[in-house]
mmCIF file of the N, C-alpha and C atoms, coordinates in Angstrom:
data_MODEL
# 
_entry.id   MODEL 
# 
loop_
_atom_site.group_PDB 
_atom_site.id 
_atom_site.type_symbol 
_atom_site.label_atom_id 
_atom_site.label_alt_id 
_atom_site.label_comp_id 
_atom_site.label_asym_id 
_atom_site.label_entity_id 
_atom_site.label_seq_id 
_atom_site.pdbx_PDB_ins_code 
_atom_site.Cartn_x 
_atom_site.Cartn_y 
_atom_site.Cartn_z 
_atom_site.occupancy 
_atom_site.B_iso_or_equiv 
_atom_site.pdbx_formal_charge 
_atom_site.auth_seq_id 
_atom_site.auth_comp_id 
_atom_site.auth_asym_id 
_atom_site.auth_atom_id 
_atom_site.pdbx_PDB_model_num 
ATOM 1   N N  . MET A 1 1  ? -11.405 4.881  -12.618 1.00 0.00 ? 1  MET A N  1 
ATOM 2   C CA . MET A 1 1  ? -10.153 4.211  -12.346 1.00 0.00 ? 1  MET A CA 1 
ATOM 3   C C  . MET A 1 1  ? -9.450  4.803  -11.122 1.00 0.00 ? 1  MET A C  1 
ATOM 4   N N  . ARG A 1 2  ? -9.736  6.052  -10.784 1.00 0.00 ? 2  ARG A N  1 
ATOM 5   C CA . ARG A 1 2  ? -9.049  6.697  -9.657  1.00 0.00 ? 2  ARG A CA 1 
ATOM 6   C C  . ARG A 1 2  ? -9.832  6.456  -8.378  1.00 0.00 ? 2  ARG A C  1 
ATOM 7   N N  . ASP A 1 3  ? -9.113  6.142  -7.323  1.00 0.00 ? 3  ASP A N  1 
ATOM 8   C CA . ASP A 1 3  ? -9.714  5.902  -6.016  1.00 0.00 ? 3  ASP A CA 1 
ATOM 9   C C  . ASP A 1 3  ? -9.304  7.007  -5.049  1.00 0.00 ? 3  ASP A C  1 
ATOM 10  N N  . ILE A 1 4  ? -10.187 7.319  -4.102  1.00 0.00 ? 4  ILE A N  1 
ATOM 11  C CA . ILE A 1 4  ? -9.881  8.308  -3.072  1.00 0.00 ? 4  ILE A CA 1 
ATOM 12  C C  . ILE A 1 4  ? -9.080  7.624  -1.969  1.00 0.00 ? 4  ILE A C  1 
ATOM 13  N N  . VAL A 1 5  ? -7.960  8.234  -1.579  1.00 0.00 ? 5  VAL A N  1 
ATOM 14  C CA . VAL A 1 5  ? -7.124  7.722  -0.486  1.00 0.00 ? 5  VAL A CA 1 
ATOM 15  C C  . VAL A 1 5  ? -6.920  8.842  0.529   1.00 0.00 ? 5  VAL A C  1 
ATOM 16  N N  . HIS A 1 6  ? -6.721  8.472  1.777   1.00 0.00 ? 6  HIS A N  1 
ATOM 17  C CA . HIS A 1 6  ? -6.490  9.434  2.845   1.00 0.00 ? 6  HIS A CA 1 
ATOM 18  C C  . HIS A 1 6  ? -5.024  9.405  3.236   1.00 0.00 ? 6  HIS A C  1 
ATOM 19  N N  . LEU A 1 7  ? -4.484  10.590 3.541   1.00 0.00 ? 7  LEU A N  1 
ATOM 20  C CA . LEU A 1 7  ? -3.093  10.710 3.956   1.00 0.00 ? 7  LEU A CA 1 
ATOM 21  C C  . LEU A 1 7  ? -3.032  10.918 5.461   1.00 0.00 ? 7  LEU A C  1 
ATOM 22  N N  . GLN A 1 8  ? -2.195  10.114 6.122   1.00 0.00 ? 8  GLN A N  1 
ATOM 23  C CA . GLN A 1 8  ? -2.095  10.106 7.570   1.00 0.00 ? 8  GLN A CA 1 
ATOM 24  C C  . GLN A 1 8  ? -0.710  10.573 7.993   1.00 0.00 ? 8  GLN A C  1 
ATOM 25  N N  . CYS A 1 9  ? -0.653  11.437 9.007   1.00 0.00 ? 9  CYS A N  1 
ATOM 26  C CA . CYS A 1 9  ? 0.614   11.930 9.534   1.00 0.00 ? 9  CYS A CA 1 
ATOM 27  C C  . CYS A 1 9  ? 1.370   10.776 10.194  1.00 0.00 ? 9  CYS A C  1 
ATOM 28  N N  . THR A 1 10 ? 2.676   10.710 9.971   1.00 0.00 ? 10 THR A N  1 
ATOM 29  C CA . THR A 1 10 ? 3.455   9.610  10.536  1.00 0.00 ? 10 THR A CA 1 
ATOM 30  C C  . THR A 1 10 ? 3.765   9.819  12.015  1.00 0.00 ? 10 THR A C  1 
ATOM 31  N N  . GLU A 1 11 ? 3.632   11.054 12.515  1.00 0.00 ? 11 GLU A N  1 
ATOM 32  C CA . GLU A 1 11 ? 3.951   11.314 13.925  1.00 0.00 ? 11 GLU A CA 1 
ATOM 33  C C  . GLU A 1 11 ? 2.721   11.250 14.827  1.00 0.00 ? 11 GLU A C  1 
ATOM 34  N N  . CYS A 1 12 ? 1.663   11.994 14.487  1.00 0.00 ? 12 CYS A N  1 
ATOM 35  C CA . CYS A 1 12 ? 0.488   12.018 15.368  1.00 0.00 ? 12 CYS A CA 1 
ATOM 36  C C  . CYS A 1 12 ? -0.601  11.048 14.919  1.00 0.00 ? 12 CYS A C  1 
ATOM 37  N N  . LYS A 1 13 ? -0.440  10.419 13.762  1.00 0.00 ? 13 LYS A N  1 
ATOM 38  C CA . LYS A 1 13 ? -1.350  9.396  13.227  1.00 0.00 ? 13 LYS A CA 1 
ATOM 39  C C  . LYS A 1 13 ? -2.756  9.911  12.917  1.00 0.00 ? 13 LYS A C  1 
ATOM 40  N N  . ARG A 1 14 ? -2.886  11.202 12.635  1.00 0.00 ? 14 ARG A N  1 
ATOM 41  C CA . ARG A 1 14 ? -4.192  11.755 12.276  1.00 0.00 ? 14 ARG A CA 1 
ATOM 42  C C  . ARG A 1 14 ? -4.314  11.852 10.769  1.00 0.00 ? 14 ARG A C  1 
ATOM 43  N N  . LYS A 1 15 ? -5.530  11.605 10.260  1.00 0.00 ? 15 LYS A N  1 
ATOM 44  C CA . LYS A 1 15 ? -5.794  11.706 8.832   1.00 0.00 ? 15 LYS A CA 1 
ATOM 45  C C  . LYS A 1 15 ? -6.140  13.149 8.502   1.00 0.00 ? 15 LYS A C  1 
ATOM 46  N N  . ASN A 1 16 ? -5.238  13.842 7.806   1.00 0.00 ? 16 ASN A N  1 
ATOM 47  C CA . ASN A 1 16 ? -5.391  15.264 7.543   1.00 0.00 ? 16 ASN A CA 1 
ATOM 48  C C  . ASN A 1 16 ? -5.813  15.583 6.116   1.00 0.00 ? 16 ASN A C  1 
ATOM 49  N N  . TYR A 1 17 ? -5.411  14.788 5.157   1.00 0.00 ? 17 TYR A N  1 
ATOM 50  C CA . TYR A 1 17 ? -5.628  15.109 3.753   1.00 0.00 ? 17 TYR A CA 1 
ATOM 51  C C  . TYR A 1 17 ? -6.239  13.927 3.032   1.00 0.00 ? 17 TYR A C  1 
ATOM 52  N N  . SER A 1 18 ? -6.900  14.218 1.902   1.00 0.00 ? 18 SER A N  1 
ATOM 53  C CA . SER A 1 18 ? -7.385  13.169 1.013   1.00 0.00 ? 18 SER A CA 1 
ATOM 54  C C  . SER A 1 18 ? -7.003  13.553 -0.411  1.00 0.00 ? 18 SER A C  1 
ATOM 55  N N  . THR A 1 19 ? -6.735  12.547 -1.225  1.00 0.00 ? 19 THR A N  1 
ATOM 56  C CA . THR A 1 19 ? -6.348  12.766 -2.611  1.00 0.00 ? 19 THR A CA 1 
ATOM 57  C C  . THR A 1 19 ? -6.814  11.566 -3.427  1.00 0.00 ? 19 THR A C  1 
ATOM 58  N N  . THR A 1 20 ? -6.610  11.605 -4.724  1.00 0.00 ? 20 THR A N  1 
ATOM 59  C CA . THR A 1 20 ? -6.982  10.487 -5.583  1.00 0.00 ? 20 THR A CA 1 
ATOM 60  C C  . THR A 1 20 ? -5.729  9.815  -6.111  1.00 0.00 ? 20 THR A C  1 
ATOM 61  N N  . LYS A 1 21 ? -5.879  8.558  -6.463  1.00 0.00 ? 21 LYS A N  1 
ATOM 62  C CA . LYS A 1 21 ? -4.739  7.755  -6.905  1.00 0.00 ? 21 LYS A CA 1 
ATOM 63  C C  . LYS A 1 21 ? -5.205  6.766  -7.959  1.00 0.00 ? 21 LYS A C  1 
ATOM 64  N N  . ASN A 1 22 ? -4.424  6.622  -9.024  1.00 0.00 ? 22 ASN A N  1 
ATOM 65  C CA . ASN A 1 22 ? -4.687  5.625  -10.038 1.00 0.00 ? 22 ASN A CA 1 
ATOM 66  C C  . ASN A 1 22 ? -4.000  4.333  -9.600  1.00 0.00 ? 22 ASN A C  1 
ATOM 67  N N  . LYS A 1 23 ? -4.776  3.313  -9.261  1.00 0.00 ? 23 LYS A N  1 
ATOM 68  C CA . LYS A 1 23 ? -4.204  2.084  -8.712  1.00 0.00 ? 23 LYS A CA 1 
ATOM 69  C C  . LYS A 1 23 ? -3.472  1.242  -9.747  1.00 0.00 ? 23 LYS A C  1 
ATOM 70  N N  . LYS A 1 24 ? -3.755  1.447  -11.033 1.00 0.00 ? 24 LYS A N  1 
ATOM 71  C CA . LYS A 1 24 ? -3.056  0.669  -12.055 1.00 0.00 ? 24 LYS A CA 1 
ATOM 72  C C  . LYS A 1 24 ? -1.633  1.160  -12.267 1.00 0.00 ? 24 LYS A C  1 
ATOM 73  N N  . THR A 1 25 ? -1.416  2.455  -12.224 1.00 0.00 ? 25 THR A N  1 
ATOM 74  C CA . THR A 1 25 ? -0.082  2.986  -12.497 1.00 0.00 ? 25 THR A CA 1 
ATOM 75  C C  . THR A 1 25 ? 0.734   3.170  -11.225 1.00 0.00 ? 25 THR A C  1 
ATOM 76  N N  . THR A 1 26 ? 0.085   3.419  -10.090 1.00 0.00 ? 26 THR A N  1 
ATOM 77  C CA . THR A 1 26 ? 0.780   3.632  -8.819  1.00 0.00 ? 26 THR A CA 1 
ATOM 78  C C  . THR A 1 26 ? 0.410   2.499  -7.877  1.00 0.00 ? 26 THR A C  1 
ATOM 79  N N  . THR A 1 27 ? 1.268   1.505  -7.787  1.00 0.00 ? 27 THR A N  1 
ATOM 80  C CA . THR A 1 27 ? 0.933   0.335  -6.975  1.00 0.00 ? 27 THR A CA 1 
ATOM 81  C C  . THR A 1 27 ? 1.384   0.491  -5.528  1.00 0.00 ? 27 THR A C  1 
ATOM 82  N N  . GLY A 1 28 ? 2.401   1.312  -5.278  1.00 0.00 ? 28 GLY A N  1 
ATOM 83  C CA . GLY A 1 28 ? 2.889   1.518  -3.918  1.00 0.00 ? 28 GLY A CA 1 
ATOM 84  C C  . GLY A 1 28 ? 2.053   2.536  -3.172  1.00 0.00 ? 28 GLY A C  1 
ATOM 85  N N  . LYS A 1 29 ? 2.409   2.770  -1.902  1.00 0.00 ? 29 LYS A N  1 
ATOM 86  C CA . LYS A 1 29 ? 1.691   3.753  -1.094  1.00 0.00 ? 29 LYS A CA 1 
ATOM 87  C C  . LYS A 1 29 ? 2.237   5.149  -1.364  1.00 0.00 ? 29 LYS A C  1 
ATOM 88  N N  . LEU A 1 30 ? 1.331   6.123  -1.415  1.00 0.00 ? 30 LEU A N  1 
ATOM 89  C CA . LEU A 1 30 ? 1.728   7.509  -1.639  1.00 0.00 ? 30 LEU A CA 1 
ATOM 90  C C  . LEU A 1 30 ? 2.373   8.077  -0.384  1.00 0.00 ? 30 LEU A C  1 
ATOM 91  N N  . GLU A 1 31 ? 3.297   8.993  -0.576  1.00 0.00 ? 31 GLU A N  1 
ATOM 92  C CA . GLU A 1 31 ? 3.986   9.632  0.544   1.00 0.00 ? 31 GLU A CA 1 
ATOM 93  C C  . GLU A 1 31 ? 4.323   11.065 0.148   1.00 0.00 ? 31 GLU A C  1 
ATOM 94  N N  . PHE A 1 32 ? 3.824   12.027 0.937   1.00 0.00 ? 32 PHE A N  1 
ATOM 95  C CA . PHE A 1 32 ? 4.047   13.444 0.671   1.00 0.00 ? 32 PHE A CA 1 
ATOM 96  C C  . PHE A 1 32 ? 4.546   14.131 1.926   1.00 0.00 ? 32 PHE A C  1 
ATOM 97  N N  . ASN A 1 33 ? 5.288   15.220 1.744   1.00 0.00 ? 33 ASN A N  1 
ATOM 98  C CA . ASN A 1 33 ? 5.709   16.056 2.856   1.00 0.00 ? 33 ASN A CA 1 
ATOM 99  C C  . ASN A 1 33 ? 4.730   17.225 2.925   1.00 0.00 ? 33 ASN A C  1 
ATOM 100 N N  . LYS A 1 34 ? 3.774   17.170 3.879   1.00 0.00 ? 34 LYS A N  1 
ATOM 101 C CA . LYS A 1 34 ? 2.715   18.156 3.970   1.00 0.00 ? 34 LYS A CA 1 
ATOM 102 C C  . LYS A 1 34 ? 2.656   18.742 5.372   1.00 0.00 ? 34 LYS A C  1 
ATOM 103 N N  . PHE A 1 35 ? 1.940   19.859 5.508   1.00 0.00 ? 35 PHE A N  1 
ATOM 104 C CA . PHE A 1 35 ? 1.827   20.534 6.799   1.00 0.00 ? 35 PHE A CA 1 
ATOM 105 C C  . PHE A 1 35 ? 0.783   19.838 7.657   1.00 0.00 ? 35 PHE A C  1 
ATOM 106 N N  . CYS A 1 36 ? 1.160   19.524 8.905   1.00 0.00 ? 36 CYS A N  1 
ATOM 107 C CA . CYS A 1 36 ? 0.233   18.928 9.874   1.00 0.00 ? 36 CYS A CA 1 
ATOM 108 C C  . CYS A 1 36 ? -0.134  20.012 10.879  1.00 0.00 ? 36 CYS A C  1 
ATOM 109 N N  . ARG A 1 37 ? -1.403  20.377 10.930  1.00 0.00 ? 37 ARG A N  1 
ATOM 110 C CA . ARG A 1 37 ? -1.809  21.449 11.836  1.00 0.00 ? 37 ARG A CA 1 
ATOM 111 C C  . ARG A 1 37 ? -1.827  20.995 13.281  1.00 0.00 ? 37 ARG A C  1 
ATOM 112 N N  . PHE A 1 38 ? -1.864  19.709 13.537  1.00 0.00 ? 38 PHE A N  1 
ATOM 113 C CA . PHE A 1 38 ? -1.863  19.187 14.901  1.00 0.00 ? 38 PHE A CA 1 
ATOM 114 C C  . PHE A 1 38 ? -0.440  19.128 15.468  1.00 0.00 ? 38 PHE A C  1 
ATOM 115 N N  . CYS A 1 39 ? 0.524   18.749 14.637  1.00 0.00 ? 39 CYS A N  1 
ATOM 116 C CA . CYS A 1 39 ? 1.931   18.719 15.059  1.00 0.00 ? 39 CYS A CA 1 
ATOM 117 C C  . CYS A 1 39 ? 2.568   20.099 14.991  1.00 0.00 ? 39 CYS A C  1 
ATOM 118 N N  . GLY A 1 40 ? 2.088   20.924 14.078  1.00 0.00 ? 40 GLY A N  1 
ATOM 119 C CA . GLY A 1 40 ? 2.626   22.268 13.930  1.00 0.00 ? 40 GLY A CA 1 
ATOM 120 C C  . GLY A 1 40 ? 3.874   22.340 13.082  1.00 0.00 ? 40 GLY A C  1 
ATOM 121 N N  . GLY A 1 41 ? 3.948   21.570 12.025  1.00 0.00 ? 41 GLY A N  1 
ATOM 122 C CA . GLY A 1 41 ? 5.103   21.613 11.147  1.00 0.00 ? 41 GLY A CA 1 
ATOM 123 C C  . GLY A 1 41 ? 4.907   20.720 9.941   1.00 0.00 ? 41 GLY A C  1 
ATOM 124 N N  . TYR A 1 42 ? 5.878   20.731 9.056   1.00 0.00 ? 42 TYR A N  1 
ATOM 125 C CA . TYR A 1 42 ? 5.833   19.880 7.865   1.00 0.00 ? 42 TYR A CA 1 
ATOM 126 C C  . TYR A 1 42 ? 6.311   18.482 8.233   1.00 0.00 ? 42 TYR A C  1 
ATOM 127 N N  . LYS A 1 43 ? 5.456   17.501 8.044   1.00 0.00 ? 43 LYS A N  1 
ATOM 128 C CA . LYS A 1 43 ? 5.745   16.103 8.376   1.00 0.00 ? 43 LYS A CA 1 
ATOM 129 C C  . LYS A 1 43 ? 5.418   15.224 7.177   1.00 0.00 ? 43 LYS A C  1 
ATOM 130 N N  . ILE A 1 44 ? 5.932   14.023 7.181   1.00 0.00 ? 44 ILE A N  1 
ATOM 131 C CA . ILE A 1 44 ? 5.644   13.055 6.126   1.00 0.00 ? 44 ILE A CA 1 
ATOM 132 C C  . ILE A 1 44 ? 4.247   12.481 6.365   1.00 0.00 ? 44 ILE A C  1 
ATOM 133 N N  . HIS A 1 45 ? 3.432   12.512 5.310   1.00 0.00 ? 45 HIS A N  1 
ATOM 134 C CA . HIS A 1 45 ? 2.088   11.937 5.334   1.00 0.00 ? 45 HIS A CA 1 
ATOM 135 C C  . HIS A 1 45 ? 2.073   10.756 4.383   1.00 0.00 ? 45 HIS A C  1 
ATOM 136 N N  . ARG A 1 46 ? 1.622   9.608  4.873   1.00 0.00 ? 46 ARG A N  1 
ATOM 137 C CA . ARG A 1 46 ? 1.547   8.389  4.051   1.00 0.00 ? 46 ARG A CA 1 
ATOM 138 C C  . ARG A 1 46 ? 0.100   7.994  3.835   1.00 0.00 ? 46 ARG A C  1 
ATOM 139 N N  . GLU A 1 47 ? -0.095  7.212  2.808   1.00 0.00 ? 47 GLU A N  1 
ATOM 140 C CA . GLU A 1 47 ? -1.423  6.703  2.489   1.00 0.00 ? 47 GLU A CA 1 
ATOM 141 C C  . GLU A 1 47 ? -1.889  5.754  3.603   1.00 0.00 ? 47 GLU A C  1 
ATOM 142 N N  . ALA A 1 48 ? -3.138  5.948  4.052   1.00 0.00 ? 48 ALA A N  1 
ATOM 143 C CA . ALA A 1 48 ? -3.722  5.104  5.093   1.00 0.00 ? 48 ALA A CA 1 
ATOM 144 C C  . ALA A 1 48 ? -4.798  4.227  4.479   1.00 0.00 ? 48 ALA A C  1 
ATOM 145 N N  . LYS A 1 49 ? -5.208  3.214  5.212   1.00 0.00 ? 49 LYS A N  1 
ATOM 146 C CA . LYS A 1 49 ? -6.276  2.323  4.723   1.00 0.00 ? 49 LYS A CA 1 
ATOM 147 C C  . LYS A 1 49 ? -7.626  2.987  4.782   1.00 0.00 ? 49 LYS A C  1 
# 
C-alpha cells in the first residue's frame, strides 16, 4: 500500500530525499522542512512526481 516518493527542494529544485507514503490516508502532497546540501540550509522540500 505504501509508495516511494521523492522530496524536491523548493529553491534549487533538486531531488534530495526519498520516503514512503500511504496514498489512501495521505491524499495531499508531503512537505517537510529538511536540510538541502546544495543550498546550504534548511529549506522546504515537497513531494515531486
